N, C-alpha and C positions, 0 to 999 in steps of 0.2 A: 378378769375373766371368771366366769362360775363354769367349773367343770360341770360334766353333766354324770347324772346320778340316777343308775338303774336299779330297782329294787323289787324282788321278787316274792311276792306275798303266798307263802303256801297254804293257808288258811288251815282248814282242818284236815289235812292230807300228808300221807307218809308217816310210817312208825319209824321209830330211831333206827333201825336196821336198813329200812329202805332209804330213808334219809341220807345215812353214809354212802351206800352204793351209788346214790344220785349224785351227791356232790362229787365223788371220785372219778366219776365217769364225767362230770360238768368242767372239771379242771383240765382233764384232756383236751377238752374241745372248745375251750376258751380262747380269744386270739391272746398275743403278746399283751402283758400290762401296759396300759396308756396312761399317759399324764394327764388326760383329760376325762377321762371315763372311770367311775366308781362304782363296782358291783357289790350288791349287797344281797343277801338272802334271809328270809325272815321264816324259820319253820316252825312248827307247833313247840310250845313249852317242851314237852317229852324228847324232842329231837334236839335241842340246843346243843346237849351236850356232846350228843355222837357226831354232830355236825361240825362243832369246834374242833373235834379229834380229827376228822377228816380232813378238814380245810390244812390244818397245819398251821404251825406259828408263821411262814413265810409266804401263805396264800395271798393273792392282793385281793380274794374276796373277802367282805367285810360279813360278819354275824349279826343280825338284827332281831327284834322279836316283836310278836304281833299285838301285845297290849301290857299292861301292867297298873299294878296298884299305887296309890298315891301315898301310902304310909309305909315306913322302913320295916316294919316287924309288926308283930301282934296277933290279936285274935280274930282273924280275918279267914277265914277258912276258904280252901280252892283258889285264895289270891297269890300272886307272884310280885315281888317287891324290885324296885329300881336296884337296890344292893345286890340282890340274888341274879338278876340279867348281868350285871357289872362282872360279876366274880366267875360268870360262864364265858366271859368273852364278849358280850355284847357291844355295839358301839352305837346301834340305832334303835329305835322302837315307834313301833306305827302306833297314832292315838287318835281316836276319834273316828275309826272309820265307819261308813254306813250302815255296815252290818252289827257293827256294835252299837249305834246308835239306834236303829230300828228295831233289831231282835232283842236286845238286852238292856234296852231305855237309856242309853248313856244320854248325858245333858253336857251342855257346854261348860257347866260350873265343875264337875268332876273332871271333864277333859283338861281344864285348865289345871286343878290340882296334879294331874298326873304328868303334865306337862313340866310345870313348876318342880316336881319330885325327880322328874329325867333330869331335868338339867342341873339340879342341885349334885347329883351323882353322876355328872360328865358324861351322860347319853346326850344322845342327839335324836329329839321328838320331830316324827314325820307326822305334822296336822294334817288329817283328811278335812275336806269340806267340800261340799257340793250339792246343787239342786236337784229336785225331782222333775219328773216330765210334767208335771201340772204346773211345779213353779216355772218352770221355763217356758212352757207354753202360755202361761198369762204374763210374761216379760219382767218377773220378779227375780230373775237369775243373780243379777249385779246385787240387788237387796238382802238375796238370801247369805250370798258370800261374803258381804260386808258384816253383816250381824255375827253370823260364825265366826269372823277372824275377831271381832269386836270382844265377842263373850271367851273366847277362848283363849286370847292372848292379853288380857286386859291388865294393864299394871306391871306386865314386863318392862325390864328395861333395855335399854340399846344394847347394851352388852349380854342381857339374855338373849334377847331376840335373833342376835348373830347365831345362835346354835340350834334353831327352829327352820325345818326345812317344810314346805305346805306342799300337798298335794291334792289339786284340784283333781275329783272324782266326780262327774257327774251320774247322779244315783241311776239314770236312765240307762247308762251305758255300762252298768256293771254286770258282767255275768250272761250280757243280753247279745252278744256279737256284733252291736251296735255302736260304735264308736263315735264320738264328736268329730267332727270335721276339723282341719286344721284350723279354720277360720274360728269356729266356736271355740277352740280350744284357745288359740291366740288370745281371742277376745276376752276370755276367762281370766286368762293371767295378767293381762292389763292391769283389768279390774283389781286383781289382788294387789299386783304391784303400787298401783295408785294408790289403794287402802292402806297399804303398808307405809308409803312415803308418807300420807299426812299424819298417821297416829304412832308411827316411829321415827324415820328421818328417812329422805331420798336416797342418803348413803345405805341405809340398812335397807331399802328395798330394793336398791341396785347389786346388792350382793346375796341376798336372799332367793336360794333355788326353791323353783315351783315347778313341780313334776306333774305329768299327767297319768290319770288311771281311768281305767274304763275300755275293756275290751281291747287291748294293746296288742299287738301279734306282730309276727315279723315282717307283715306285708305291710302295715300303716307305719311302724317306728319311723322309717326313715321320713316321711313325710311331716311327722309331728315336729322333728327335730330339724327341720328346715329353718323354722323361726327360731330366734335367739331367744325369744320369750318363752320357751320351751326347755327346761333345762333336764330333762330326764322322764323317767316315767315308773310308774307303780304297777306292775303287772300281776294279774291274778291268773287264772288257767294257762297262757301261755309260758307260765315260767315252770309249769309242772313235768314238762318235755326237756329231757337236755338237748335235743336239736333243737327247740323253738329258742330256749332261753339262750343257748349259745347264739346263735343267728342272731337275736336283737343285741347281744353284747357286740357281736362284729359288726351290725351295723351301726350301732351307736358310737364305735368308736372310728369309723370311718365318716360318719357323719360329722364328727368335730374334731377335725386335726388339729394338732399345736399350733396356736396364734389364731384360732377361729374364735 
């Protein structure tokens, strides 16, 4: 059974001190730890240390980063490496987010390098893929997802693939308040799983977690998790408020009880 993964991507929000306060409040509002739901917060680089301290060693909440560079060290001003993130206690790293692709010109070849570097150092990459509104309107969603998967995961072994999570984030739904319907999300997730089955193996496709991201809210998380094709969510704006994120976590825990 694939456990549910709920990831809060804070983007460029919260100072280190604000982040620490937020996490302490969040811990008080969360449901009891669940065997079927894993929670991750991904603050800005500047807040990783303060969040790690605020979480404490026994917290069920995992720490994630929003990006990283593919080299371990060197003359790369402004970049952060996998060993640096690992040393700070990160377990996950978000890679290939559409904002990184659109605003900073990231291409699939560099994303692939980052995935390989993350896996090399024991980090779990969350690969973001998704189509634009124009691509969906012209019926090329499946083609776009297939191409992004092939380019970003090319050459990875089955063993390496086991450490990768996929996040389907339709670009037209990110930050717009317009979420994909459950049917649209499920269809995209089935395409992703089919591609993974053909390029890796059916077993890998079956155990890979595929998240949905794009205007996820406390109001729509339950409907998204109704399908066993949706293994969780990558959340943006709704994770920046304690009440909102805690509600999503609570609903997710109830949606996938043990044995389901």
